[in-house]
C-alpha positions in Angstrom: 47.0 -27.5 -10.4 46.9 -28.4 -6.7 50.0 -29.6 -5.0 50.8 -33.2 -5.8 51.2 -34.9 -2.4 51.0 -38.6 -3.3 52.8 -39.2 -6.7 52.9 -42.5 -8.5 55.3 -43.4 -11.2 53.5 -45.4 -13.9 56.7 -47.3 -14.8 57.0 -48.8 -11.3 54.9 -51.1 -9.1 52.7 -49.8 -6.3 55.2 -51.0 -3.6 58.2 -49.5 -5.5 57.2 -45.8 -5.1 58.3 -42.7 -3.4 55.4 -43.1 -1.0 53.9 -46.5 -0.5 50.1 -46.8 0.2 48.2 -49.7 1.6 45.6 -52.4 0.8 44.2 -53.1 4.3 42.4 -51.0 6.9 44.2 -50.6 10.2 44.6 -47.7 12.7 48.4 -48.3 13.1 49.2 -47.6 9.4 51.2 -44.3 9.7 50.2 -41.4 7.5 52.1 -41.1 4.3 51.6 -37.3 4.2 49.9 -34.6 6.3 47.7 -31.7 5.1 46.0 -28.8 6.9 42.3 -28.0 6.9 41.5 -25.9 3.8 44.3 -27.4 1.8 43.7 -28.4 -1.8 45.9 -31.2 -3.1 46.3 -33.9 -5.8 46.6 -37.6 -5.3 47.6 -40.2 -7.9 45.8 -43.5 -7.7 46.6 -46.9 -9.2 44.0 -49.2 -10.8 42.9 -51.5 -8.0 44.9 -54.5 -9.3 48.1 -52.5 -9.8 48.4 -53.4 -13.5 47.4 -57.1 -13.4 44.7 -56.6 -16.0 45.9 -55.9 -19.6 44.5 -54.5 -22.8 44.0 -57.6 -24.9 41.3 -60.0 -26.1 41.7 -62.6 -23.4 39.9 -62.9 -20.0 42.6 -65.1 -18.4 43.8 -62.1 -16.4 40.2 -61.6 -14.9 40.0 -65.3 -14.2 43.4 -65.2 -12.4 43.1 -61.7 -10.9 45.0 -61.4 -7.6 42.1 -60.6 -5.4 44.2 -61.0 -2.2 46.1 -57.9 -3.1 43.3 -55.4 -3.5 42.6 -52.5 -3.2 45.9 -50.6 -3.7 45.0 -47.3 -1.9 46.8 -44.0 -1.9 47.3 -42.7 1.7 46.8 -42.5 4.6 46.5 -38.7 4.4 46.4 -37.1 7.9 44.5 -33.9 8.5 46.0 -31.7 11.1 43.7 -31.2 14.1 41.2 -33.9 13.2 40.0 -35.8 16.3 37.8 -38.8 16.9 34.2 -37.6 16.9 34.8 -34.9 14.2 33.4 -35.0 10.7 35.9 -34.7 7.9 34.7 -32.7 4.9 36.2 -33.9 1.6 35.4 -32.0 -1.5 36.1 -33.7 -4.8 37.5 -30.9 -7.0 38.5 -32.9 -10.1 39.5 -36.4 -11.1 40.3 -38.3 -14.3 42.5 -40.9 -15.9 46.3 -41.1 -15.6 47.5 -37.6 -16.7 51.2 -38.5 -17.5 50.6 -40.4 -20.7 48.0 -40.5 -23.5 48.4 -44.2 -23.9 50.2 -47.1 -22.3 50.0 -50.5 -20.6 48.1 -49.4 -17.5 44.4 -49.1 -17.2 43.8 -45.3 -17.2 46.3 -44.7 -20.0 43.7 -44.1 -22.6 41.7 -47.2 -21.8 39.9 -49.1 -18.9 38.3 -52.4 -18.4 35.2 -54.2 -17.0 35.3 -57.8 -15.8 32.8 -60.5 -14.9 34.5 -62.2 -12.0 34.2 -66.0 -12.0 32.4 -67.6 -9.0 35.7 -69.3 -7.9 37.4 -65.9 -7.7 34.9 -63.5 -6.0 31.8 -64.0 -8.2 29.4 -61.1 -8.9 25.8 -60.0 -8.4 24.6 -62.6 -11.0 27.2 -65.3 -10.4 24.8 -68.2 -10.5 23.9 -67.2 -14.1 27.4 -66.1 -15.0 30.0 -68.3 -13.3 32.9 -67.8 -15.7 35.3 -64.9 -16.4 34.7 -62.3 -19.1 36.2 -59.0 -19.9 35.5 -55.8 -21.9 38.1 -53.2 -22.8 36.9 -49.6 -23.1 38.8 -46.9 -25.1 38.6 -43.3 -23.9 38.1 -40.3 -26.1 37.9 -37.3 -23.8 35.0 -38.0 -21.5 33.4 -40.6 -23.8 34.2 -44.3 -24.2 33.6 -47.2 -26.6 34.4 -50.9 -26.6 35.4 -53.4 -29.3 33.9 -56.1 -27.0 30.5 -54.4 -26.6 30.0 -52.5 -29.9 27.2 -50.1 -30.9 27.3 -48.1 -27.6 29.1 -44.9 -26.7 28.6 -42.8 -23.5 30.0 -40.2 -21.3 31.7 -41.6 -18.2 30.6 -40.6 -14.6 34.2 -40.5 -13.3 34.4 -41.2 -9.6 36.4 -42.9 -6.8 35.0 -46.3 -6.0 36.8 -46.3 -2.6 37.5 -43.5 -0.2 37.3 -43.5 3.6 38.9 -42.8 7.0 40.9 -45.2 9.2 39.0 -47.3 11.8 39.7 -47.1 15.5 41.0 -50.3 17.2 37.5 -50.8 18.6 35.8 -50.4 15.3 38.3 -52.7 13.6 37.6 -55.3 16.2 33.8 -54.9 15.6 34.3 -55.5 11.9 36.4 -58.6 12.4 34.0 -60.1 15.0 30.8 -59.6 13.1 32.3 -60.7 9.7 33.8 -63.8 11.3 30.4 -64.7 12.8 28.9 -64.4 9.3 31.6 -66.6 7.7 31.0 -69.2 10.5 27.4 -69.7 9.3 28.7 -71.2 6.0 32.5 -71.4 6.1 32.9 -73.4 2.9 30.7 -71.2 0.7 32.0 -70.3 -2.8 32.3 -67.3 -3.1 32.8 -66.7 0.6 30.3 -64.7 2.7 33.1 -62.3 3.8 36.9 -61.9 3.5 38.7 -62.3 6.9 42.1 -60.7 7.6 44.8 -62.1 5.4 48.5 -61.3 6.1 49.5 -62.7 2.7 49.9 -59.9 0.2 49.2 -57.2 2.8 50.6 -53.8 2.1 50.6 -51.5 5.2 52.4 -48.3 4.2 55.3 -47.5 6.4 54.8 -50.4 8.9 57.7 -52.8 9.3 58.9 -55.7 11.5 56.8 -56.8 14.4 54.4 -53.9 14.0 53.7 -55.0 10.4 53.1 -58.6 11.5 50.8 -57.6 14.3 48.7 -55.3 12.1 48.6 -57.7 9.1 47.1 -60.4 11.3 44.1 -58.2 12.1 43.9 -55.6 9.4 40.5 -55.5 7.5 40.2 -56.3 3.8 39.1 -53.4 1.7 36.4 -55.2 -0.4 33.2 -54.1 1.4 31.9 -50.7 2.4 31.8 -50.1 6.2 31.2 -47.3 8.7 34.3 -45.5 7.6 33.1 -45.2 4.0 35.4 -47.6 2.1 34.4 -49.4 -1.1 31.0 -47.9 -1.5 31.1 -47.8 -5.3 28.7 -44.8 -5.5 28.8 -43.6 -9.0 27.5 -40.1 -8.0 30.7 -39.2 -6.1 31.7 -37.1 -9.1 33.4 -33.8 -9.5 31.7 -31.3 -7.2 30.8 -33.8 -4.5 31.2 -33.0 -0.8 31.5 -36.0 1.5 31.2 -35.9 5.3 33.2 -38.8 6.8 33.2 -39.9 10.5 36.6 -39.5 12.1 37.7 -42.5 14.3 41.5 -41.7 14.8 43.6 -38.7 15.3 44.3 -37.1 11.9 41.3 -39.0 10.3 43.8 -40.8 8.0 42.0 -40.5 4.7 42.7 -42.9 1.9 41.4 -43.1 -1.7 41.6 -45.4 -4.8 39.7 -47.7 -7.1 39.0 -44.9 -9.6 36.2 -45.6 -12.2 35.7 -44.0 -15.6 32.1 -45.0 -15.5 29.8 -47.4 -13.6 26.2 -48.5 -13.5 24.3 -48.5 -10.2 25.4 -51.6 -8.2 28.6 -52.3 -10.1 26.9 -55.6 -10.7 29.7 -57.8 -12.2 31.8 -57.0 -9.1 34.5 -55.6 -11.4 31.6 -53.9 -13.1 32.8 -50.3 -13.4 35.3 -49.2 -16.0 38.4 -49.6 -13.9 41.3 -47.2 -14.3 44.2 -45.5 -12.6 44.3 -41.7 -12.5 44.3 -38.6 -10.3 42.0 -37.0 -7.9 42.0 -33.4 -6.5 40.6 -32.9 -3.0 40.0 -30.2 -0.4 39.5 -31.0 3.3 37.9 -29.3 6.2 36.9 -30.3 9.7 33.6 -30.0 11.7 34.6 -30.4 15.3 32.4 -32.9 17.2 30.4 -33.2 14.0 29.5 -36.8 14.5 27.4 -36.2 17.6 26.2 -32.8 16.4 24.6 -34.2 13.2 24.1 -37.8 14.3 26.5 -39.1 11.7 28.1 -41.6 14.0 28.6 -44.2 11.2 28.6 -44.2 7.4 29.3 -41.0 5.4 26.7 -38.6 4.1 27.4 -36.6 0.9 26.2 -33.9 -1.4 26.4 -35.4 -4.9 28.3 -33.7 -7.7 26.6 -31.9 -10.5 28.7 -33.1 -13.5 26.8 -36.3 -14.3 25.8 -36.9 -17.9 22.2 -35.8 -18.5 19.8 -38.3 -20.1 16.2 -37.5 -21.0 15.0 -40.9 -22.3 15.2 -44.2 -20.6 14.0 -47.8 -21.0 13.3 -49.2 -17.6 13.0 -52.9 -16.5 11.4 -54.1 -13.3 11.9 -57.1 -11.1 10.2 -58.6 -8.1 11.3 -60.9 -5.2 10.5 -64.2 -6.9 13.3 -66.5 -7.8 14.0 -68.0 -11.3 12.5 -71.2 -9.9 9.3 -69.5 -8.9 10.0 -69.4 -5.1 8.3 -66.5 -3.4 10.6 -64.4 -1.1 9.4 -61.8 1.4 10.3 -58.2 0.3 13.8 -59.3 -0.9 15.0 -56.1 -2.6 18.3 -57.7 -3.5 16.6 -60.4 -5.4 14.2 -58.0 -7.1 17.2 -56.0 -8.4 18.7 -59.2 -9.7 15.6 -60.0 -11.6 15.3 -56.5 -13.1 18.9 -56.8 -14.3 18.2 -60.3 -15.8 15.2 -58.9 -17.6 17.3 -56.1 -19.1 20.0 -58.6 -20.1 17.5 -60.9 -21.8 16.0 -58.0 -23.6 19.3 -56.8 -25.0 20.0 -60.3 -26.4 17.1 -59.9 -28.7 19.2 -57.4 -30.7 22.2 -59.7 -31.1 24.3 -59.1 -27.9 25.4 -62.2 -26.0 24.2 -62.3 -22.4 27.7 -61.6 -21.2 28.0 -58.5 -23.4 24.7 -57.2 -22.0 25.9 -58.0 -18.4 29.1 -56.1 -18.9 27.2 -53.2 -20.4 24.9 -52.9 -17.4 28.0 -52.8 -15.1 29.8 -50.1 -17.0 27.2 -47.8 -18.5 25.5 -45.1 -16.3 22.3 -47.1 -15.7 20.1 -46.0 -12.8 19.0 -48.6 -10.2 16.1 -47.9 -7.9 14.2 -49.6 -5.1 10.8 -48.8 -6.4 8.6 -50.6 -3.8 9.6 -52.1 -0.5 6.2 -52.2 1.4 3.8 -54.2 -0.7 4.0 -57.7 0.7 5.3 -60.1 -0.4 7.0 -58.6 -3.4 9.7 -55.9 -3.3 10.0 -54.2 -6.7 13.3 -52.9 -8.1 13.9 -51.2 -11.4 16.8 -50.7 -13.8 16.8 -47.6 -16.0 18.8 -47.9 -19.2 19.6 -44.6 -21.1 18.6 -45.1 -24.7 20.9 -42.5 -26.1 24.0 -44.6 -25.5 23.0 -47.0 -28.4 23.6 -46.2 -32.1 20.4 -48.2 -33.0 16.8 -48.0 -31.9 16.5 -50.0 -28.7 12.9 -49.4 -27.7 10.1 -51.9 -28.7 8.3 -51.3 -31.9 5.9 -53.2 -34.2 8.8 -53.7 -36.7 10.6 -55.8 -34.2 14.2 -55.5 -32.9 17.0 -54.6 -35.3 19.9 -57.1 -35.6 23.3 -55.7 -34.7 26.7 -57.1 -35.4 28.0 -58.1 -31.9 31.6 -57.9 -33.1 34.3 -60.2 -31.6 32.3 -60.5 -28.4 33.5 -60.5 -24.8 36.7 -62.6 -24.1 35.9 -65.6 -22.0 37.9 -67.8 -19.7 36.9 -70.7 -17.4 38.7 -72.7 -14.8 
């Protein structure tokens, strides 16, 4: 096993650890540990809410989830010799659920969860159709998972980090805050908000204390969106065997990682749409000096996907176009087209006995494929959702005999404000 450089004790909170990570982006957060190019090492990661979500049949914890405190990230990890303008090579050697226990109270200890976030606490991709909180618990058996809340499906997880990235420079941080503040100003009272501004409340900034903490907390960026440094990209194909090339903006690069997922569909459409868990990740790092200019990778990471994804040979695909549910035509709106494709898939699955919420949770958690299939044929963009048929224990494709009726079980727990 590679050397464990960032340990986490599952019996203690994220801020009560040997090494304390962070939940904001800021260049002044000091490295928690330093490695050398070529080093292989292990990092423990906590589930993004640090244990706030529990294994039960209620969705109150999703409704009341402490969004101001996410994501709890392990790091920063400085790499000796990394300089602004370099590319940091990060190889994902291995990752999985929490290794210390077979079962326990934390997501990753034999189980994980998917949540539909309520509109009043973050919302999701289809929040207009699904404004309330719902939850599904998934039980792990090796690489496969099942759920008492979404029965009759079983699949192999595409295990990956939802969030990994390097620290921003002061100039880049200022750019983020300026442009996101301008967006918020266009509709400051929107629910859910258009963006999340800096928030000192609940900030965790590693080893910073005193005045330095206060100054950084006032301007540190929230971790919710993906940005030029990588961040919360939620790319399900960052699996074992992946090689990522991250832009470096500060000395040491200051790599951080967290938000591990047991599985996820393209888009993570419920916002908490993956199967969330804590666990471990094994990494190797190298440096390409001046790689940003050499390869034109001056913003946003590029990567070689891993080769350990589940292999499916049969799919049922749903398409959508850029026309609203009210019949309004939009011009090449790929986001809307993907929403419509997802809604078509959800409506289809209800014909077998699932509730719309069960179907929505399934599309967030299962390894569906989402594609932009047409973006040039005015006025309609076309997006598609590919659903692997092998995950179901009943025939899910159309036939002259009509859909079978399944027992939807206890259903997905529901809570409303």
